[in-house]
C-alpha positions as CSV (number, residue, x, y, z in Angstrom):
1,M,0.1,-0.1,0.0
2,Q,1.5,3.5,-0.9
3,N,1.2,6.2,1.5
4,F,0.3,9.8,0.4
5,V,-0.6,13.2,1.9
6,E,-3.7,15.0,1.1
7,P,-3.9,18.6,2.3
8,L,-7.3,19.3,3.8
9,G,-9.2,22.8,3.3
10,P,-8.0,25.5,0.9
11,R,-4.2,24.1,1.3
12,I,-1.5,22.8,-1.0
13,L,1.4,20.7,-0.5
14,I,4.6,22.0,-1.9
15,R,8.3,20.6,-2.3
16,K,10.5,23.7,-1.8
17,D,13.1,24.2,-4.3
18,E,16.8,23.9,-3.2
19,S,18.4,27.1,-2.1
20,R,21.1,28.3,-3.9
21,H,24.6,28.4,-2.4
22,A,26.2,30.5,-5.1
23,T,25.1,33.6,-7.1
24,R,24.9,33.5,-10.8
25,G,28.1,35.5,-11.0
26,G,29.7,32.6,-9.1
27,I,30.0,34.3,-5.6
28,V,29.8,31.3,-3.0
29,L,27.5,31.9,0.0
30,P,28.1,30.6,3.3
31,D,25.3,28.7,4.9
32,R,24.3,31.5,7.4
33,A,23.9,33.9,4.6
34,E,21.6,31.7,2.7
35,I,18.7,33.6,1.0
36,P,15.5,32.1,1.9
37,T,13.9,30.3,-1.2
38,I,10.2,30.6,-1.4
39,T,9.6,28.7,-4.8
40,G,8.6,25.0,-5.2
41,R,6.5,22.3,-6.9
42,V,3.2,21.6,-6.0
43,V,3.1,17.9,-5.0
44,E,-0.7,17.7,-4.0
45,I,-3.6,20.0,-3.8
46,S,-6.8,19.7,-1.7
47,A,-10.1,18.7,-3.2
48,E,-11.3,22.2,-2.3
49,V,-8.6,24.0,-4.3
50,A,-9.0,21.5,-7.4
51,S,-12.8,22.5,-7.7
52,D,-12.1,26.3,-7.2
53,E,-11.8,28.1,-10.5
54,L,-10.4,31.2,-8.6
55,F,-7.2,29.3,-7.9
56,P,-5.6,28.1,-11.2
57,V,-3.0,26.0,-9.1
58,R,-2.4,22.4,-10.5
59,K,-0.3,19.5,-9.5
60,Y,3.4,20.0,-10.5
61,D,3.2,23.8,-11.1
62,K,6.0,25.6,-9.9
63,V,4.7,28.5,-7.4
64,L,6.1,31.2,-5.4
65,F,4.8,31.3,-2.0
66,N,5.0,33.0,1.5
67,P,6.7,30.4,3.8
68,K,5.7,32.3,7.0
69,S,2.6,30.2,7.7
70,A,3.9,27.2,5.6
71,I,3.7,23.9,8.0
72,P,6.7,21.7,7.3
73,V,6.0,17.9,7.1
74,D,8.6,15.3,7.2
75,F,7.4,12.7,4.8
76,E,9.6,9.7,3.4
77,N,12.7,11.4,3.9
78,N,11.4,14.4,2.2
79,V,10.5,17.8,3.9
80,L,7.2,19.0,2.2
81,F,5.3,22.2,3.3
82,V,1.6,22.5,3.7
83,V,0.7,26.0,2.6
84,P,-2.6,27.9,2.7
85,I,-3.7,28.9,-0.9
86,D,-3.9,32.4,0.3
87,D,-0.2,32.4,0.8
88,V,0.6,31.3,-3.0
89,V,1.4,34.5,-4.6
90,A,2.4,33.6,-8.0
91,V,2.2,30.6,-10.4
92,F,5.2,30.1,-13.1
93,R,3.8,29.5,-16.5
94,R,5.5,29.0,-20.0
95,A,4.3,31.1,-22.9
96,P,2.7,28.9,-25.5
97,Q,4.7,28.1,-28.4
98,S,3.6,30.0,-31.4
99,Q,4.3,28.6,-35.0
100,A,7.0,30.2,-36.9
101,A,6.5,33.9,-37.7
102,P,5.7,34.4,-41.3
103,S,8.1,36.3,-43.4
104,A,7.1,40.1,-44.2
105,D,6.2,39.1,-47.9
106,E,3.7,36.4,-46.5
107,S,2.1,38.5,-43.8
108,Q,1.7,41.3,-46.2
109,D,0.0,39.0,-48.6
110,S,-2.4,37.6,-45.9
111,L,-3.2,41.1,-44.8
112,D,-4.1,42.2,-48.1
113,A,-6.2,39.2,-49.1
114,D,-8.2,39.0,-45.7
115,D,-8.2,42.6,-44.3
116,V,-9.1,44.5,-47.5
117,S,-12.5,42.6,-47.8
118,E,-13.6,44.3,-44.7
119,F,-13.2,47.7,-46.3
120,S,-15.0,47.0,-49.5
121,D,-17.3,49.3,-51.2
122,S,-20.3,46.7,-51.1
123,D,-21.8,48.7,-48.3
124,D,-21.6,51.8,-49.9
125,S,-23.4,50.8,-53.0
126,A,-26.5,50.1,-50.9
127,E,-26.8,53.9,-50.0
């Protein structure tokens, strides 16, 4: 039988991202100067959050959250956090992949063919 944790009420379960020990420029930070990381992956969501359209948070989303009221849970050698949905302040999304942009000639041709019909004189002849 497999164990799992299901948050109750308006809460989600988050696995906190690992804190960085070096800056992007390569400066190594000592442990006590560690910058608190408040991003993580959603591991599980409560039924209440799943059914609420106001909170577009889904399982496996990367989120930014306020750790102040997060409750740490040691589960199968992992530290997870039960976080109230009100403490989730952002969801990271990727922009949808758009198709290859048409060349300047192709976009001009499609503009001429499609958009000019909207400005035809057919309405003027009815007057």
